[in-house]
C-alpha positions in Angstrom: 0.1 0.7 0.1 0.6 3.6 -0.7 1.7 5.9 1.3 0.6 9.9 -0.1 2.8 12.9 -0.5 0.8 15.7 -1.0 2.4 18.7 -2.8 1.5 22.3 -2.2 0.4 24.3 -5.0 1.2 28.0 -4.0 2.7 29.2 -0.9 1.8 28.7 2.6 0.1 32.3 4.5 3.8 32.1 7.1 5.4 32.2 4.5 6.4 35.6 2.6 5.2 34.2 -1.1 2.2 33.5 0.7 -0.4 32.8 -2.2 2.9 32.4 -5.1 2.7 29.5 -7.3 5.6 26.8 -6.0 5.5 24.9 -10.2 5.9 21.9 -7.3 4.2 19.3 -10.1 6.2 20.6 -12.8 8.8 20.2 -10.6 8.1 16.8 -9.9 7.7 16.0 -13.6 10.4 17.0 -14.3 12.7 14.5 -11.9 11.0 11.4 -12.4 9.6 11.3 -15.9 6.1 10.0 -14.6 5.2 9.3 -18.5 6.3 8.7 -21.7 6.1 11.7 -23.2 4.8 15.6 -22.8 1.0 14.2 -23.4 0.9 12.1 -20.5 2.0 15.4 -18.8 -0.8 17.4 -19.7 -4.3 15.1 -19.0 -2.6 14.1 -15.1 -2.6 18.1 -15.3 -6.0 17.8 -16.3 -6.9 16.3 -14.1 -7.5 18.7 -11.4 -7.7 21.6 -12.8 -10.6 22.5 -16.4 -9.0 23.2 -18.9 -9.0 27.4 -19.0 -6.8 27.0 -15.3 -5.0 24.4 -17.7 -3.9 26.8 -20.3 -3.1 29.0 -17.8 -1.0 26.2 -15.7 1.3 25.7 -18.6 1.7 29.0 -20.3 3.0 30.0 -16.4 5.3 26.8 -16.0 6.2 27.5 -19.4 7.5 30.6 -19.0 9.0 29.7 -15.3 13.2 29.7 -14.8 12.0 26.1 -12.8 14.2 23.5 -11.8 14.0 20.1 -11.0 12.8 19.2 -7.5 14.6 15.8 -6.9 13.4 15.4 -3.2 11.2 17.0 -0.5 11.3 17.0 2.3 8.5 16.3 5.5 8.2 16.3 9.2 9.0 12.9 10.9 10.3 9.6 10.5 7.4 7.6 9.0 9.2 6.7 5.5 12.1 4.4 4.9 14.3 3.5 0.9 11.6 1.5 -0.8 8.1 2.9 0.2 5.9 3.5 -2.1 4.0 6.6 -2.7 1.5 8.1 -4.6 1.9 11.6 -5.4 -1.3 14.3 -4.9 -2.0 17.4 -4.5 -5.2 19.1 -3.4 -8.4 19.7 -5.9 -9.3 22.6 -4.1 -8.4 24.3 -0.9 -6.7 22.1 1.4 -7.6 20.0 3.6 -10.8 20.5 1.7 -11.3 19.6 -1.3 -9.9 16.0 -3.1 -7.1 14.5 -3.1 -5.7 13.9 -7.5 -2.6 12.3 -8.1 -0.6 12.9 -10.5 1.8 11.3 -11.9 1.8 6.7 -11.3 3.1 5.0 -8.4 6.8 6.0 -7.2 9.5 3.9 -5.4 11.4 6.4 -2.7 14.5 5.1 -3.7 16.4 7.4 -0.6 16.0 8.7 2.5 18.4 10.9 4.7 17.7 12.6 8.1 16.8 16.6 8.0 18.0 18.8 10.7 16.4 22.4 10.7 18.5 24.5 13.5 17.5 27.5 15.5 20.3 29.6 13.4 19.9 27.5 10.7 22.2 25.1 10.3 21.4 21.8 9.0 22.0 18.4 9.1 21.3 15.6 6.8 22.4 12.3 8.7 24.0 13.7 11.7 26.5 15.6 9.8 26.5 19.3 9.0 25.3 21.0 6.1 26.5 24.3 3.7 25.3 24.2 0.9 22.2 26.0 0.9 21.4 26.4 -2.2 22.4 23.0 -3.9 19.4 21.6 -1.1 16.5 24.6 -2.3 17.7 23.5 -5.4 17.2 19.6 -4.9 14.0 20.7 -3.2 12.4 22.7 -6.4 12.8 26.1 -4.3 15.2 29.1 -4.1 17.5 29.2 -0.7 15.5 31.8 1.0 11.7 30.2 0.3 12.9 26.7 1.4 14.7 28.3 5.1 11.2 30.3 5.2 9.1 27.3 4.7 10.0 25.8 8.1 9.3 26.7 11.6 12.8 26.5 13.3 13.7 24.8 14.7 12.3 21.5 12.3 13.8 17.5 12.5 12.5 15.8 9.4 13.6 13.6 6.0 14.2 14.2 3.3 12.7 11.7 0.8 13.8 11.5 -2.4 11.7 11.5 -5.9 13.9 9.5 -7.9 17.4 7.8 -8.4 20.0 10.6 -8.1 23.2 9.5 -6.9 22.9 11.2 -3.0 24.2 14.6 -3.1 25.0 14.8 0.2 27.0 12.7 0.9 30.4 13.5 2.5 33.1 13.4 0.6 
């Protein structure tokens, strides 16, 4: 049975960019390549938006300077490598609307422990990590946006959505 990962299409109310688009759906698609071609992506997107919204969203997506979202950071410790995940978004208002799958079920290839301290220090699998730019980019955000997303201190996990070499290994 799959566990659910729900992505936010907009920045939360407490974030400086509140209400602005995250483009997480498109960034996840670019990372996991859920279909054989672009038509599969458009079909998946149309499941949770009407045609007008679809056209507007695709236009913004094509113009947006985005990066791939190869992982997501989540609170707690419930994920492990090999878990199955259903990737979803809310069809409307979060927690007050249906969830819609945005991609085929995936197998989580890697899970790492994550900690963000009050002083914005980052620890990945217990080791201090200093390159917030890489961490933010891999999560599909700009550095300040990533830091502002989480209450500090924060403990959770980095859940990889696609197979990549672990960019956070200490060398």
